[in-house]
C-alpha angles and dihedrals in degrees: 000000000000120000109271122230122250114281116176099182111131095001103106101157123227090197095043088154088076094059099066093069097049125105120245097262091046091056091049092048090046090057094044089052094055094035092092130011109256134162098213129040128177117204119193112193129160116253111274096023095110109267092154094055092047094050094048091049089056091046093050091051094048088050092049089050089049089232087128132028100190140033128211118189119197117201136176096235142029091242092059092053088063092043091055093046092053091049091047090053088064088059091049091254115133111213125185103224091171094061116137130196091239090064094069101192120043119243116272091237091069132078089207149329138256117221137169127249088244090053090053092048090053094061113006091162091062094051090045088056092049090049093049095048094060138030097260138191111203116202112198110204109206092000092196088081087069090059097082103093091189094065119008111000100078091045094051091051092049094046101045105029090104093053116129090222135002125201114192121197132191139159095191107043101179134093137190097220137065098240113122119235113237119254092011122124117230128198124208116252129199109273099039101283128113133226128210117247112224118203094207131011127193108173134191094263096058090039091055091048088052092049088238092126134030123253109251122226113199116205110195122198126198131178143152115295124198124187140157122236126221088260089060094253116141116220128194121191140154116248110248097025122116111285140149118274092257093048091051091052091049095046089049093051091047090055092052092051106122091218094058129086097244096071094044092049094047095047088049091051091048092051089051090052091049091053089055092047092052091061087075100022105038094189097044113141137198131222128201114203108210131189101227144357097268093053092045092056091046092049090049091053091051091051091047087054090050101044102023089232130100111245121222108263118203119192129179096238092052111108091204093053094111093047089050093052092049090048092048091050093062100034132084094236113141104218141030124184117201141168109236096288090098092052098090135046098341109135111219103144095184092065105113108150124053138181116204097210100158130093096226106131105187121120090224095057092042092053092048092048092050089047089069091069104044103072106119122210098174136012116274100031116139133198125217121199119189116207142161118268093252112149094230093052091046090053092049090051091049092051096047093122094050113115113212135184123213106273113209105204125210118264090255091062096052117117128186089224093062092051091049090049091055094049088049090059096046109042125083117228136181095203127077121279113267137198136196091250119108118276116275141179118230110229109173140352123190123186138215131168110260114181146313119246118203134156094353093307135104124227137181133035128261109272142156119281110260093027123136088250091058090046090056090065098037088054096059110133112262093224112062137133114238093256089051090051091054094044095049093047091054091048094053093044090051091048090052093049090049090049093052093047090051092048091051092047092050092051096047111107121237129220118258111269124229093215140012094245115124114267133191116267115272122233115216115241119218114232115247090232139345104298128213093224115119099200115060094181095059117096124196094219135018094252099049115123118250115272121238116250114273119265117221121228087245093055092049090050091051092050092050090049090053091049094046090049091053091046090051092051091047090050093055090046097049104022093236121140116253091244093054090052094048089050094052090049089054091050091049100040102023126220135105129299117298097265091058098034119114124236093258092049090052091048089052089053093048090051091047096053090045088055089051089054095050095045091046091233 
């Protein structure tokens, strides 16, 4: 559903003092909420836009109108209960975030309680009784957590079906499974599926235009991964190139091995980026999202070696985790390392640099993780997220601005794999991420800077980690408007391409001259195919043009890998098969199939597909 325009008919506020501090979209959504009387309302707003403030404004108004007498806030985690209570206190609403099921009735000093979805699932009858006893508004924070019928969905429906009003909030309204989310309206779609109907949508694109959220710059790193399978075979592959599903998973896990070079290089680059960002945002912080406790501790040790300071480590079994998060939010510490639990809903506006160092591959989790870095405090702030060059992550990054509703597929479309993927994204674990692929042993993981993704485009050229080309992008100013980010990225990419062309031209050999008289510059001519000649400087006749320098087998293989990696990313972005993309590149650029193409022909195709990515073709 598109964002409705403001309509103030029938919305005369009792607490009109609250409206002056709202952002434009919050006022529009407020008027839309009260425009007609409705029991259920689904708000979709990008992370960092201000859903909490909006919901509490609505709650304060309903309390003032005496339409409700109590408020129940349902959150995914314990930490978010306290965060909501602190925010509600600023509205004069006392929320008991320490409420436990054993209490039964909430204390008389409170206007409501904050509970977790798990808490509701443990005793739905208790919460139903509480809801029936008083006119209650129920606010569902990240409502998609109520969509898992096996754990929380049925309990949420039972507990809050009697509620006077229900306000559902989400920043990531899409799911992998076919379980309906309670209290959400679905519309039939052609083909038998159903799509959720949002009452108000405020996506990342509009939020970016309004300077409500920061522009996100994704810095992708590839590299050569080497691992040993259970059968004892050693496999070497470049991260991001076409591989089987199992090989992608194994290469990804190899990259995340704390003992490998990839993690060290990426953390070093992220820390350099944080230093640059702090020139304009002195309190800017960084967050490493790890897959398990062991990796988190190992990443923290690497960061301590880089910075000389111990980062804050937040683990799910740490009883002081919530206190650590709150303390970090108000401190000037550089880095925090966490295991997933900080990925959703946690409000730390100073987070500006992130490292996606987990192998969770669901769109839901990725969107939630990126949402931790987009909360803008002042105009011009930017966010930078470092991630491995895995096709599925690159496609998520390219589609950041896409707004999606929850699609409820027909039963025929259900797959156990999708439900498992969703559970993988949502549950907290203390043990390493695992896959269905055979056991393996990570042996080595190198790293090189692959590309920058921003606003649906790709920038930069593959280069070694620590190179001047990488430094160009790490050194981007931390305070830039979205248009300035785009312009600067293009300028730096153009400068790098020009520098490479100049270097290649300077290194190209020239034919022997018959005299010392000045001659016109010679343009290297690409060979039609790899030649068997062993002497590129020898000509068969005096008038023959100079031959291009020979291209080694290794150089050709590297170019083919680069092109295949770009084709793979473009395939995930567009849904086109690899063969179709290669055929289109041949039609556009000319030349034979890839195995017979020359180095210059492959470079032309690489430049072409990069232009496609930049222009958003």
